[in-house]
N, CA, C and O atoms as a GROMACS GRO file, in nm:
protein
  608
    1UNK      N    1   3.403  -0.440   0.394
    1UNK     CA    2   3.543  -0.407   0.420
    1UNK      C    3   3.575  -0.278   0.345
    1UNK      O    4   3.523  -0.252   0.236
    2UNK      N    5   3.661  -0.198   0.404
    2UNK     CA    6   3.715  -0.081   0.337
    2UNK      C    7   3.851  -0.116   0.279
    2UNK      O    8   3.936  -0.174   0.347
    3UNK      N    9   3.870  -0.083   0.153
    3UNK     CA   10   3.996  -0.110   0.085
    3UNK      C   11   4.056   0.021   0.039
    3UNK      O   12   3.995   0.097  -0.036
    4UNK      N   13   4.177   0.048   0.086
    4UNK     CA   14   4.251   0.166   0.041
    4UNK      C   15   4.314   0.132  -0.093
    4UNK      O   16   4.385   0.033  -0.106
    5UNK      N   17   4.288   0.217  -0.192
    5UNK     CA   18   4.350   0.198  -0.323
    5UNK      C   19   4.446   0.315  -0.344
    5UNK      O   20   4.407   0.431  -0.337
    6UNK      N   21   4.572   0.280  -0.368
    6UNK     CA   22   4.677   0.380  -0.381
    6UNK      C   23   4.740   0.366  -0.518
    6UNK      O   24   4.749   0.256  -0.573
    7UNK      N   25   4.784   0.478  -0.573
    7UNK     CA   26   4.844   0.474  -0.705
    7UNK      C   27   4.867   0.612  -0.760
    7UNK      O   28   4.836   0.713  -0.695
    8UNK      N   29   4.922   0.616  -0.879
    8UNK     CA   30   4.964   0.740  -0.941
    8UNK      C   31   4.851   0.835  -0.977
    8UNK      O   32   4.741   0.793  -1.012
    9UNK      N   33   4.881   0.963  -0.968
    9UNK     CA   34   4.787   1.066  -1.009
    9UNK      C   35   4.785   1.087  -1.159
    9UNK      O   36   4.690   1.145  -1.213
   10UNK      N   37   4.889   1.041  -1.227
   10UNK     CA   38   4.897   1.047  -1.372
   10UNK      C   39   4.921   0.906  -1.421
   10UNK      O   40   5.017   0.841  -1.381
   11UNK      N   41   4.832   0.857  -1.508
   11UNK     CA   42   4.841   0.719  -1.553
   11UNK      C   43   4.816   0.708  -1.703
   11UNK      O   44   4.763   0.799  -1.766
   12UNK      N   45   4.856   0.595  -1.758
   12UNK     CA   46   4.826   0.566  -1.897
   12UNK      C   47   4.680   0.521  -1.908
   12UNK      O   48   4.615   0.495  -1.807
   13UNK      N   49   4.630   0.512  -2.030
   13UNK     CA   50   4.494   0.462  -2.050
   13UNK      C   51   4.479   0.320  -1.997
   13UNK      O   52   4.375   0.286  -1.940
   14UNK      N   53   4.581   0.237  -2.014
   14UNK     CA   54   4.576   0.098  -1.966
   14UNK      C   55   4.571   0.093  -1.814
   14UNK      O   56   4.493   0.016  -1.757
   15UNK      N   57   4.652   0.175  -1.748
   15UNK     CA   58   4.652   0.179  -1.601
   15UNK      C   59   4.517   0.232  -1.549
   15UNK      O   60   4.465   0.183  -1.449
   16UNK      N   61   4.463   0.332  -1.618
   16UNK     CA   62   4.332   0.385  -1.579
   16UNK      C   63   4.226   0.276  -1.584
   16UNK      O   64   4.146   0.260  -1.492
   17UNK      N   65   4.228   0.200  -1.694
   17UNK     CA   66   4.128   0.094  -1.710
   17UNK      C   67   4.146  -0.017  -1.606
   17UNK      O   68   4.048  -0.074  -1.558
   18UNK      N   69   4.271  -0.050  -1.573
   18UNK     CA   70   4.297  -0.149  -1.468
   18UNK      C   71   4.238  -0.102  -1.336
   18UNK      O   72   4.171  -0.179  -1.266
   19UNK      N   73   4.263   0.023  -1.300
   19UNK     CA   74   4.210   0.078  -1.174
   19UNK      C   75   4.058   0.085  -1.178
   19UNK      O   76   3.992   0.063  -1.076
   20UNK      N   77   4.002   0.116  -1.292
   20UNK     CA   78   3.856   0.121  -1.304
   20UNK      C   79   3.796  -0.019  -1.283
   20UNK      O   80   3.695  -0.033  -1.214
   21UNK      N   81   3.858  -0.121  -1.342
   21UNK     CA   82   3.810  -0.259  -1.322
   21UNK      C   83   3.824  -0.300  -1.176
   21UNK      O   84   3.738  -0.370  -1.122
   22UNK      N   85   3.932  -0.257  -1.112
   22UNK     CA   86   3.951  -0.284  -0.970
   22UNK      C   87   3.837  -0.222  -0.889
   22UNK      O   88   3.778  -0.288  -0.804
   23UNK      N   89   3.805  -0.097  -0.916
   23UNK     CA   90   3.696  -0.030  -0.846
   23UNK      C   91   3.563  -0.098  -0.868
   23UNK      O   92   3.483  -0.113  -0.775
   24UNK      N   93   3.539  -0.139  -0.991
   24UNK     CA   94   3.414  -0.209  -1.022
   24UNK      C   95   3.404  -0.340  -0.942
   24UNK      O   96   3.300  -0.372  -0.886
   25UNK      N   97   3.513  -0.416  -0.938
   25UNK     CA   98   3.514  -0.542  -0.864
   25UNK      C   99   3.491  -0.517  -0.715
   25UNK      O  100   3.414  -0.588  -0.651
   26UNK      N  101   3.557  -0.417  -0.661
   26UNK     CA  102   3.537  -0.384  -0.519
   26UNK      C  103   3.392  -0.346  -0.492
   26UNK      O  104   3.332  -0.391  -0.395
   27UNK      N  105   3.335  -0.262  -0.578
   27UNK     CA  106   3.196  -0.221  -0.562
   27UNK      C  107   3.099  -0.336  -0.574
   27UNK      O  108   3.004  -0.346  -0.496
   28UNK      N  109   3.122  -0.424  -0.670
   28UNK     CA  110   3.034  -0.540  -0.690
   28UNK      C  111   3.037  -0.633  -0.570
   28UNK      O  112   2.938  -0.701  -0.541
   29UNK      N  113   3.150  -0.637  -0.500
   29UNK     CA  114   3.164  -0.726  -0.383
   29UNK      C  115   3.127  -0.657  -0.252
   29UNK      O  116   3.145  -0.713  -0.144
   30UNK      N  117   3.075  -0.534  -0.262
   30UNK     CA  118   3.026  -0.463  -0.145
   30UNK      C  119   3.131  -0.394  -0.060
   30UNK      O  120   3.104  -0.359   0.055
   31UNK      N  121   3.250  -0.373  -0.113
   31UNK     CA  122   3.356  -0.306  -0.038
   31UNK      C  123   3.353  -0.155  -0.062
   31UNK      O  124   3.317  -0.110  -0.171
   32UNK      N  125   3.390  -0.078   0.040
   32UNK     CA  126   3.408   0.066   0.025
   32UNK      C  127   3.550   0.092  -0.023
   32UNK      O  128   3.643   0.018   0.010
   33UNK      N  129   3.566   0.198  -0.102
   33UNK     CA  130   3.697   0.237  -0.153
   33UNK      C  131   3.742   0.363  -0.080
   33UNK      O  132   3.668   0.460  -0.070
   34UNK      N  133   3.865   0.359  -0.028
   34UNK     CA  134   3.930   0.476   0.029
   34UNK      C  135   4.048   0.509  -0.060
   34UNK      O  136   4.124   0.420  -0.097
   35UNK      N  137   4.063   0.637  -0.096
   35UNK     CA  138   4.176   0.676  -0.180
   35UNK      C  139   4.212   0.822  -0.150
   35UNK      O  140   4.154   0.884  -0.062
   36UNK      N  141   4.307   0.873  -0.226
   36UNK     CA  142   4.350   1.011  -0.209
   36UNK      C  143   4.260   1.114  -0.273
   36UNK      O  144   4.283   1.234  -0.257
   37UNK      N  145   4.158   1.069  -0.346
   37UNK     CA  146   4.053   1.157  -0.394
   37UNK      C  147   4.079   1.242  -0.515
   37UNK      O  148   3.992   1.318  -0.556
   38UNK      N  149   4.197   1.233  -0.574
   38UNK     CA  150   4.228   1.319  -0.689
   38UNK      C  151   4.214   1.242  -0.820
   38UNK      O  152   4.119   1.165  -0.836
   39UNK      N  153   4.306   1.261  -0.915
   39UNK     CA  154   4.296   1.201  -1.048
   39UNK      C  155   4.371   1.070  -1.063
   39UNK      O  156   4.412   1.010  -0.964
   40UNK      N  157   4.389   1.027  -1.187
   40UNK     CA  158   4.464   0.906  -1.217
   40UNK      C  159   4.400   0.782  -1.159
   40UNK      O  160   4.281   0.759  -1.180
   41UNK      N  161   4.478   0.701  -1.087
   41UNK     CA  162   4.428   0.578  -1.026
   41UNK      C  163   4.312   0.610  -0.933
   41UNK      O  164   4.214   0.535  -0.928
   42UNK      N  165   4.322   0.720  -0.860
   42UNK     CA  166   4.218   0.756  -0.762
   42UNK      C  167   4.084   0.781  -0.830
   42UNK      O  168   3.980   0.734  -0.784
   43UNK      N  169   4.086   0.856  -0.940
   43UNK     CA  170   3.962   0.881  -1.014
   43UNK      C  171   3.908   0.752  -1.074
   43UNK      O  172   3.789   0.724  -1.066
   44UNK      N  173   3.998   0.675  -1.135
   44UNK     CA  174   3.955   0.553  -1.203
   44UNK      C  175   3.891   0.453  -1.108
   44UNK      O  176   3.787   0.395  -1.140
   45UNK      N  177   3.952   0.431  -0.991
   45UNK     CA  178   3.896   0.334  -0.897
   45UNK      C  179   3.763   0.383  -0.843
   45UNK      O  180   3.671   0.303  -0.824
   46UNK      N  181   3.751   0.513  -0.818
   46UNK     CA  182   3.624   0.569  -0.772
   46UNK      C  183   3.517   0.557  -0.881
   46UNK      O  184   3.401   0.527  -0.852
   47UNK      N  185   3.556   0.580  -1.004
   47UNK     CA  186   3.460   0.568  -1.115
   47UNK      C  187   3.407   0.426  -1.125
   47UNK      O  188   3.286   0.405  -1.135
   48UNK      N  189   3.497   0.328  -1.122
   48UNK     CA  190   3.455   0.189  -1.130
   48UNK      C  191   3.366   0.149  -1.014
   48UNK      O  192   3.264   0.082  -1.034
   49UNK      N  193   3.403   0.189  -0.893
   49UNK     CA  194   3.322   0.155  -0.775
   49UNK      C  195   3.185   0.220  -0.785
   49UNK      O  196   3.084   0.157  -0.753
   50UNK      N  197   3.180   0.344  -0.829
   50UNK     CA  198   3.053   0.415  -0.842
   50UNK      C  199   2.963   0.348  -0.946
   50UNK      O  200   2.843   0.336  -0.925
   51UNK      N  201   3.022   0.306  -1.056
   51UNK     CA  202   2.945   0.237  -1.161
   51UNK      C  203   2.884   0.108  -1.110
   51UNK      O  204   2.782   0.062  -1.161
   52UNK      N  205   2.947   0.048  -1.007
   52UNK     CA  206   2.897  -0.078  -0.951
   52UNK      C  207   2.812  -0.053  -0.826
   52UNK      O  208   2.772  -0.148  -0.758
   53UNK      N  209   2.784   0.072  -0.796
   53UNK     CA  210   2.701   0.104  -0.680
   53UNK      C  211   2.776   0.108  -0.549
   53UNK      O  212   2.715   0.109  -0.442
   54UNK      N  213   2.910   0.111  -0.554
   54UNK     CA  214   2.991   0.115  -0.433
   54UNK      C  215   3.006   0.255  -0.377
   54UNK      O  216   2.974   0.353  -0.444
   55UNK      N  217   3.056   0.263  -0.255
   55UNK     CA  218   3.078   0.391  -0.187
   55UNK      C  219   3.226   0.425  -0.191
   55UNK      O  220   3.311   0.338  -0.172
   56UNK      N  221   3.258   0.553  -0.217
   56UNK     CA  222   3.396   0.597  -0.228
   56UNK      C  223   3.425   0.710  -0.130
   56UNK      O  224   3.342   0.797  -0.107
   57UNK      N  225   3.545   0.706  -0.073
   57UNK     CA  226   3.591   0.806   0.023
   57UNK      C  227   3.724   0.861  -0.027
   57UNK      O  228   3.817   0.785  -0.053
   58UNK      N  229   3.731   0.993  -0.041
   58UNK     CA  230   3.855   1.057  -0.084
   58UNK      C  231   3.915   1.138   0.027
   58UNK      O  232   3.853   1.232   0.078
   59UNK      N  233   4.038   1.103   0.067
   59UNK     CA  234   4.109   1.177   0.171
   59UNK      C  235   4.208   1.269   0.099
   59UNK      O  236   4.315   1.226   0.055
   60UNK      N  237   4.170   1.394   0.089
   60UNK     CA  238   4.239   1.490   0.003
   60UNK      C  239   4.361   1.554   0.068
   60UNK      O  240   4.363   1.576   0.190
   61UNK      N  241   4.462   1.585  -0.012
   61UNK     CA  242   4.580   1.653   0.042
   61UNK      C  243   4.556   1.801   0.068
   61UNK      O  244   4.631   1.865   0.142
   62UNK      N  245   4.452   1.857   0.009
   62UNK     CA  246   4.424   1.999   0.018
   62UNK      C  247   4.318   2.028   0.125
   62UNK      O  248   4.262   1.936   0.184
   63UNK      N  249   4.293   2.154   0.147
   63UNK     CA  250   4.190   2.194   0.243
   63UNK      C  251   4.056   2.216   0.177
   63UNK      O  252   3.962   2.262   0.242
   64UNK      N  253   4.044   2.184   0.048
   64UNK     CA  254   3.920   2.207  -0.026
   64UNK      C  255   3.855   2.076  -0.068
   64UNK      O  256   3.912   2.001  -0.147
   65UNK      N  257   3.736   2.047  -0.017
   65UNK     CA  258   3.662   1.927  -0.056
   65UNK      C  259   3.630   1.930  -0.205
   65UNK      O  260   3.618   1.825  -0.267
   66UNK      N  261   3.616   2.048  -0.262
   66UNK     CA  262   3.582   2.061  -0.403
   66UNK      C  263   3.694   2.013  -0.495
   66UNK      O  264   3.673   2.000  -0.616
   67UNK      N  265   3.812   1.985  -0.442
   67UNK     CA  266   3.922   1.931  -0.524
   67UNK      C  267   3.905   1.783  -0.556
   67UNK      O  268   3.979   1.730  -0.639
   68UNK      N  269   3.811   1.718  -0.492
   68UNK     CA  270   3.790   1.574  -0.514
   68UNK      C  271   3.743   1.548  -0.657
   68UNK      O  272   3.679   1.632  -0.720
   69UNK      N  273   3.777   1.430  -0.706
   69UNK     CA  274   3.728   1.391  -0.839
   69UNK      C  275   3.576   1.370  -0.833
   69UNK      O  276   3.518   1.357  -0.725
   70UNK      N  277   3.514   1.368  -0.950
   70UNK     CA  278   3.368   1.362  -0.959
   70UNK      C  279   3.306   1.233  -0.906
   70UNK      O  280   3.184   1.227  -0.890
   71UNK      N  281   3.385   1.132  -0.879
   71UNK     CA  282   3.333   1.002  -0.838
   71UNK      C  283   3.351   0.975  -0.688
   71UNK      O  284   3.321   0.865  -0.641
   72UNK      N  285   3.398   1.073  -0.614
   72UNK     CA  286   3.413   1.059  -0.469
   72UNK      C  287   3.278   1.092  -0.404
   72UNK      O  288   3.220   1.198  -0.428
   73UNK      N  289   3.230   1.001  -0.320
   73UNK     CA  290   3.105   1.023  -0.248
   73UNK      C  291   3.126   1.102  -0.120
   73UNK      O  292   3.048   1.192  -0.089
   74UNK      N  293   3.231   1.071  -0.047
   74UNK     CA  294   3.261   1.139   0.079
   74UNK      C  295   3.400   1.201   0.068
   74UNK      O  296   3.500   1.131   0.062
   75UNK      N  297   3.403   1.334   0.066
   75UNK     CA  298   3.529   1.408   0.055
   75UNK      C  299   3.576   1.447   0.194
   75UNK      O  300   3.500   1.503   0.273
   76UNK      N  301   3.704   1.418   0.223
   76UNK     CA  302   3.763   1.456   0.350
   76UNK      C  303   3.885   1.544   0.319
   76UNK      O  304   3.988   1.495   0.273
   77UNK      N  305   3.871   1.675   0.343
   77UNK     CA  306   3.980   1.769   0.322
   77UNK      C  307   4.074   1.764   0.442
   77UNK      O  308   4.029   1.761   0.556
   78UNK      N  309   4.205   1.763   0.415
   78UNK     CA  310   4.300   1.757   0.526
   78UNK      C  311   4.394   1.876   0.532
   78UNK      O  312   4.434   1.917   0.641
   79UNK      N  313   4.430   1.932   0.418
   79UNK     CA  314   4.531   2.038   0.416
   79UNK      C  315   4.670   1.988   0.453
   79UNK      O  316   4.757   2.068   0.487
   80UNK      N  317   4.692   1.857   0.448
   80UNK     CA  318   4.817   1.797   0.495
   80UNK      C  319   4.916   1.763   0.383
   80UNK      O  320   5.025   1.715   0.412
   81UNK      N  321   4.880   1.786   0.258
   81UNK     CA  322   4.968   1.745   0.150
   81UNK      C  323   4.988   1.594   0.152
   81UNK      O  324   4.895   1.519   0.182
   82UNK      N  325   5.110   1.551   0.120
   82UNK     CA  326   5.137   1.407   0.117
   82UNK      C  327   5.136   1.342   0.255
   82UNK      O  328   5.137   1.219   0.264
   83UNK      N  329   5.135   1.420   0.361
   83UNK     CA  330   5.126   1.362   0.495
   83UNK      C  331   4.994   1.288   0.512
   83UNK      O  332   4.981   1.203   0.599
   84UNK      N  333   4.895   1.321   0.427
   84UNK     CA  334   4.766   1.252   0.434
   84UNK      C  335   4.777   1.107   0.388
   84UNK      O  336   4.682   1.031   0.405
   85UNK      N  337   4.890   1.066   0.331
   85UNK     CA  338   4.908   0.929   0.285
   85UNK      C  339   4.885   0.828   0.398
   85UNK      O  340   4.831   0.720   0.375
   86UNK      N  341   4.927   0.863   0.518
   86UNK     CA  342   4.906   0.774   0.632
   86UNK      C  343   4.756   0.757   0.655
   86UNK      O  344   4.710   0.645   0.681
   87UNK      N  345   4.680   0.864   0.646
   87UNK     CA  346   4.535   0.857   0.668
   87UNK      C  347   4.466   0.772   0.564
   87UNK      O  348   4.368   0.703   0.595
   88UNK      N  349   4.515   0.775   0.442
   88UNK     CA  350   4.455   0.692   0.336
   88UNK      C  351   4.465   0.545   0.373
   88UNK      O  352   4.367   0.472   0.364
   89UNK      N  353   4.583   0.501   0.415
   89UNK     CA  354   4.599   0.358   0.441
   89UNK      C  355   4.541   0.313   0.574
   89UNK      O  356   4.492   0.201   0.584
   90UNK      N  357   4.545   0.397   0.678
   90UNK     CA  358   4.492   0.351   0.806
   90UNK      C  359   4.339   0.347   0.807
   90UNK      O  360   4.279   0.286   0.895
   91UNK      N  361   4.277   0.412   0.709
   91UNK     CA  362   4.130   0.408   0.700
   91UNK      C  363   4.080   0.292   0.617
   91UNK      O  364   3.960   0.282   0.593
   92UNK      N  365   4.169   0.206   0.572
   92UNK     CA  366   4.130   0.084   0.503
   92UNK      C  367   4.170  -0.037   0.586
   92UNK      O  368   4.258  -0.029   0.672
   93UNK      N  369   4.104  -0.148   0.560
   93UNK     CA  370   4.138  -0.274   0.625
   93UNK      C  371   4.249  -0.346   0.550
   93UNK      O  372   4.315  -0.436   0.603
   94UNK      N  373   4.269  -0.306   0.426
   94UNK     CA  374   4.371  -0.362   0.338
   94UNK      C  375   4.398  -0.258   0.231
   94UNK      O  376   4.325  -0.159   0.220
   95UNK      N  377   4.502  -0.279   0.150
   95UNK     CA  378   4.535  -0.184   0.044
   95UNK      C  379   4.566  -0.256  -0.086
   95UNK      O  380   4.616  -0.369  -0.087
   96UNK      N  381   4.536  -0.188  -0.196
   96UNK     CA  382   4.578  -0.233  -0.328
   96UNK      C  383   4.655  -0.118  -0.390
   96UNK      O  384   4.604  -0.006  -0.400
   97UNK      N  385   4.777  -0.145  -0.434
   97UNK     CA  386   4.861  -0.045  -0.500
   97UNK      C  387   4.859  -0.071  -0.650
   97UNK      O  388   4.888  -0.182  -0.696
   98UNK      N  389   4.823   0.032  -0.726
   98UNK     CA  390   4.819   0.024  -0.872
   98UNK      C  391   4.918   0.125  -0.926
   98UNK      O  392   4.905   0.245  -0.902
   99UNK      N  393   5.019   0.077  -1.000
   99UNK     CA  394   5.117   0.166  -1.060
   99UNK      C  395   5.179   0.252  -0.950
   99UNK      O  396   5.204   0.203  -0.840
  100UNK      N  397   5.204   0.379  -0.978
  100UNK     CA  398   5.245   0.475  -0.877
  100UNK      C  399   5.391   0.511  -0.874
  100UNK      O  400   5.477   0.441  -0.930
  101UNK      N  401   5.417   0.622  -0.808
  101UNK     CA  402   5.552   0.676  -0.791
  101UNK      C  403   5.593   0.675  -0.645
  101UNK      O  404   5.556   0.585  -0.571
  102UNK      N  405   5.669   0.776  -0.604
  102UNK     CA  406   5.719   0.780  -0.467
  102UNK      C  407   5.607   0.789  -0.362
  102UNK      O  408   5.620   0.731  -0.254
  103UNK      N  409   5.499   0.861  -0.392
  103UNK     CA  410   5.388   0.870  -0.296
  103UNK      C  411   5.325   0.734  -0.272
  103UNK      O  412   5.291   0.700  -0.158
  104UNK      N  413   5.310   0.658  -0.379
  104UNK     CA  414   5.253   0.523  -0.366
  104UNK      C  415   5.346   0.434  -0.286
  104UNK      O  416   5.301   0.355  -0.203
  105UNK      N  417   5.475   0.447  -0.310
  105UNK     CA  418   5.573   0.368  -0.235
  105UNK      C  419   5.565   0.400  -0.086
  105UNK      O  420   5.573   0.310  -0.002
  106UNK      N  421   5.548   0.528  -0.053
  106UNK     CA  422   5.535   0.563   0.089
  106UNK      C  423   5.407   0.503   0.148
  106UNK      O  424   5.407   0.457   0.262
  107UNK      N  425   5.299   0.503   0.071
  107UNK     CA  426   5.174   0.446   0.120
  107UNK      C  427   5.185   0.294   0.139
  107UNK      O  428   5.128   0.239   0.234
  108UNK      N  429   5.257   0.228   0.050
  108UNK     CA  430   5.281   0.085   0.069
  108UNK      C  431   5.354   0.062   0.201
  108UNK      O  432   5.317  -0.026   0.279
  109UNK      N  433   5.457   0.142   0.226
  109UNK     CA  434   5.532   0.130   0.351
  109UNK      C  435   5.445   0.154   0.473
  109UNK      O  436   5.453   0.080   0.571
  110UNK      N  437   5.361   0.257   0.467
  110UNK     CA  438   5.271   0.286   0.580
  110UNK      C  439   5.172   0.171   0.601
  110UNK      O  440   5.147   0.130   0.714
  111UNK      N  441   5.118   0.119   0.491
  111UNK     CA  442   5.022   0.008   0.503
  111UNK      C  443   5.087  -0.112   0.571
  111UNK      O  444   5.029  -0.172   0.661
  112UNK      N  445   5.206  -0.147   0.528
  112UNK     CA  446   5.276  -0.260   0.589
  112UNK      C  447   5.311  -0.231   0.735
  112UNK      O  448   5.301  -0.320   0.820
  113UNK      N  449   5.351  -0.108   0.763
  113UNK     CA  450   5.384  -0.069   0.900
  113UNK      C  451   5.264  -0.082   0.993
  113UNK      O  452   5.279  -0.117   1.110
  114UNK      N  453   5.144  -0.054   0.941
  114UNK     CA  454   5.022  -0.063   1.021
  114UNK      C  455   4.954  -0.199   1.010
  114UNK      O  456   4.842  -0.216   1.057
  115UNK      N  457   5.022  -0.296   0.949
  115UNK     CA  458   4.970  -0.432   0.943
  115UNK      C  459   4.859  -0.454   0.843
  115UNK      O  460   4.784  -0.551   0.854
  116UNK      N  461   4.847  -0.364   0.744
  116UNK     CA  462   4.746  -0.383   0.639
  116UNK      C  463   4.806  -0.467   0.527
  116UNK      O  464   4.915  -0.435   0.478
  117UNK      N  465   4.739  -0.574   0.486
  117UNK     CA  466   4.789  -0.649   0.371
  117UNK      C  467   4.780  -0.564   0.245
  117UNK      O  468   4.689  -0.483   0.230
  118UNK      N  469   4.876  -0.583   0.155
  118UNK     CA  470   4.884  -0.504   0.033
  118UNK      C  471   4.890  -0.596  -0.088
  118UNK      O  472   4.971  -0.688  -0.093
  119UNK      N  473   4.803  -0.571  -0.185
  119UNK     CA  474   4.812  -0.637  -0.315
  119UNK      C  475   4.878  -0.537  -0.409
  119UNK      O  476   4.835  -0.423  -0.420
  120UNK      N  477   4.982  -0.580  -0.477
  120UNK     CA  478   5.052  -0.495  -0.572
  120UNK      C  479   5.011  -0.532  -0.714
  120UNK      O  480   5.025  -0.646  -0.757
  121UNK      N  481   4.962  -0.434  -0.786
  121UNK     CA  482   4.912  -0.454  -0.922
  121UNK      C  483   4.989  -0.360  -1.015
  121UNK      O  484   4.950  -0.245  -1.035
  122UNK      N  485   5.098  -0.411  -1.072
  122UNK     CA  486   5.179  -0.329  -1.162
  122UNK      C  487   5.248  -0.215  -1.090
  122UNK      O  488   5.267  -0.107  -1.146
  123UNK      N  489   5.286  -0.237  -0.966
  123UNK     CA  490   5.347  -0.132  -0.885
  123UNK      C  491   5.488  -0.171  -0.844
  123UNK      O  492   5.544  -0.267  -0.898
  124UNK      N  493   5.544  -0.099  -0.751
  124UNK     CA  494   5.679  -0.124  -0.702
  124UNK      C  495   5.693  -0.269  -0.655
  124UNK      O  496   5.610  -0.320  -0.580
  125UNK      N  497   5.799  -0.336  -0.701
  125UNK     CA  498   5.824  -0.474  -0.658
  125UNK      C  499   5.892  -0.470  -0.522
  125UNK      O  500   5.998  -0.411  -0.505
  126UNK      N  501   5.829  -0.534  -0.427
  126UNK     CA  502   5.888  -0.547  -0.294
  126UNK      C  503   5.882  -0.695  -0.261
  126UNK      O  504   5.781  -0.746  -0.213
  127UNK      N  505   5.991  -0.761  -0.287
  127UNK     CA  506   5.995  -0.905  -0.266
  127UNK      C  507   6.056  -0.937  -0.130
  127UNK      O  508   6.139  -0.862  -0.078
  128UNK      N  509   6.014  -1.048  -0.073
  128UNK     CA  510   6.070  -1.093   0.053
  128UNK      C  511   6.016  -1.019   0.175
  128UNK      O  512   6.073  -1.029   0.283
  129UNK      N  513   5.908  -0.945   0.157
  129UNK     CA  514   5.847  -0.872   0.269
  129UNK      C  515   5.710  -0.933   0.295
  129UNK      O  516   5.628  -0.944   0.204
  130UNK      N  517   5.685  -0.971   0.419
  130UNK     CA  518   5.555  -1.026   0.454
  130UNK      C  519   5.448  -0.918   0.442
  130UNK      O  520   5.471  -0.802   0.477
  131UNK      N  521   5.332  -0.958   0.391
  131UNK     CA  522   5.218  -0.868   0.385
  131UNK      C  523   5.190  -0.808   0.250
  131UNK      O  524   5.089  -0.740   0.232
  132UNK      N  525   5.278  -0.831   0.152
  132UNK     CA  526   5.252  -0.780   0.017
  132UNK      C  527   5.256  -0.896  -0.081
  132UNK      O  528   5.344  -0.981  -0.077
  133UNK      N  529   5.157  -0.897  -0.169
  133UNK     CA  530   5.146  -1.000  -0.271
  133UNK      C  531   5.132  -0.929  -0.405
  133UNK      O  532   5.040  -0.849  -0.425
  134UNK      N  533   5.222  -0.960  -0.497
  134UNK     CA  534   5.213  -0.902  -0.631
  134UNK      C  535   5.122  -0.991  -0.715
  134UNK      O  536   5.141  -1.112  -0.723
  135UNK      N  537   5.022  -0.930  -0.777
  135UNK     CA  538   4.920  -1.002  -0.852
  135UNK      C  539   4.912  -0.948  -0.993
  135UNK      O  540   4.971  -0.844  -1.025
  136UNK      N  541   4.838  -1.018  -1.079
  136UNK     CA  542   4.831  -0.982  -1.220
  136UNK      C  543   4.701  -0.914  -1.262
  136UNK      O  544   4.698  -0.845  -1.363
  137UNK      N  545   4.594  -0.934  -1.185
  137UNK     CA  546   4.464  -0.882  -1.228
  137UNK      C  547   4.392  -0.813  -1.113
  137UNK      O  548   4.420  -0.840  -0.996
  138UNK      N  549   4.298  -0.724  -1.145
  138UNK     CA  550   4.216  -0.663  -1.039
  138UNK      C  551   4.142  -0.766  -0.954
  138UNK      O  552   4.133  -0.750  -0.833
  139UNK      N  553   4.090  -0.869  -1.017
  139UNK     CA  554   4.018  -0.973  -0.941
  139UNK      C  555   4.112  -1.043  -0.844
  139UNK      O  556   4.074  -1.069  -0.730
  140UNK      N  557   4.233  -1.075  -0.888
  140UNK     CA  558   4.330  -1.139  -0.799
  140UNK      C  559   4.367  -1.048  -0.683
  140UNK      O  560   4.390  -1.095  -0.572
  141UNK      N  561   4.373  -0.917  -0.708
  141UNK     CA  562   4.403  -0.822  -0.601
  141UNK      C  563   4.294  -0.823  -0.495
  141UNK      O  564   4.322  -0.827  -0.375
  142UNK      N  565   4.169  -0.821  -0.539
  142UNK     CA  566   4.057  -0.822  -0.444
  142UNK      C  567   4.053  -0.954  -0.369
  142UNK      O  568   4.032  -0.955  -0.248
  143UNK      N  569   4.073  -1.063  -0.438
  143UNK     CA  570   4.073  -1.194  -0.371
  143UNK      C  571   4.182  -1.202  -0.265
  143UNK      O  572   4.159  -1.257  -0.157
  144UNK      N  573   4.300  -1.148  -0.295
  144UNK     CA  574   4.408  -1.150  -0.197
  144UNK      C  575   4.372  -1.069  -0.072
  144UNK      O  576   4.387  -1.119   0.040
  145UNK      N  577   4.325  -0.946  -0.090
  145UNK     CA  578   4.296  -0.865   0.029
  145UNK      C  579   4.178  -0.921   0.108
  145UNK      O  580   4.173  -0.905   0.230
  146UNK      N  581   4.083  -0.986   0.040
  146UNK     CA  582   3.973  -1.050   0.113
  146UNK      C  583   4.025  -1.163   0.201
  146UNK      O  584   3.977  -1.181   0.313
  147UNK      N  585   4.121  -1.240   0.151
  147UNK     CA  586   4.178  -1.352   0.228
  147UNK      C  587   4.271  -1.304   0.339
  147UNK      O  588   4.272  -1.360   0.449
  148UNK      N  589   4.348  -1.200   0.310
  148UNK     CA  590   4.458  -1.162   0.398
  148UNK      C  591   4.424  -1.057   0.502
  148UNK      O  592   4.499  -1.041   0.598
  149UNK      N  593   4.316  -0.987   0.487
  149UNK     CA  594   4.290  -0.875   0.578
  149UNK      C  595   4.272  -0.922   0.722
  149UNK      O  596   4.225  -1.032   0.748
  150UNK      N  597   4.309  -0.834   0.812
  150UNK     CA  598   4.289  -0.860   0.954
  150UNK      C  599   4.149  -0.812   0.990
  150UNK      O  600   4.104  -0.710   0.938
  151UNK      N  601   4.081  -0.880   1.077
  151UNK     CA  602   3.951  -0.832   1.121
  151UNK      C  603   3.962  -0.697   1.189
  151UNK      O  604   4.057  -0.672   1.263
  152UNK      N  605   3.864  -0.608   1.163
  152UNK     CA  606   3.867  -0.473   1.223
  152UNK      C  607   3.847  -0.478   1.372
  152UNK      O  608   3.847  -0.374   1.438
   0.00000   0.00000   0.00000
């Protein structure tokens, strides 16, 4: 399964480590990671997945593949800026949101709009909306998206 991981480009050490553990869990379970390819949550999740032997895909806002973080295996340059947020979520079977600001909130909305289940891990609280589950740990996030994802 491909899992889109969305989150802030600037994070605390604790948020970085949470995203890294998420990436490691995804990699250990054989899932591919799709993200925005830059720093913060995106770098951390790619780092964790890479450490576990997983494959990472970065869908970049710029037109330069070289802008990707060091842990992205497949760089996709778009030149679309934040409009690439839609591409990040539609290229996953499910999404996990870690922390994040307005860009992450837009990606959550896109994921729900396209019917992708979303696990929220320390991110925007969206209660009473079908398709999003707020969880406490990276493992719980992965377990939720594994149960909730729609078949491709």
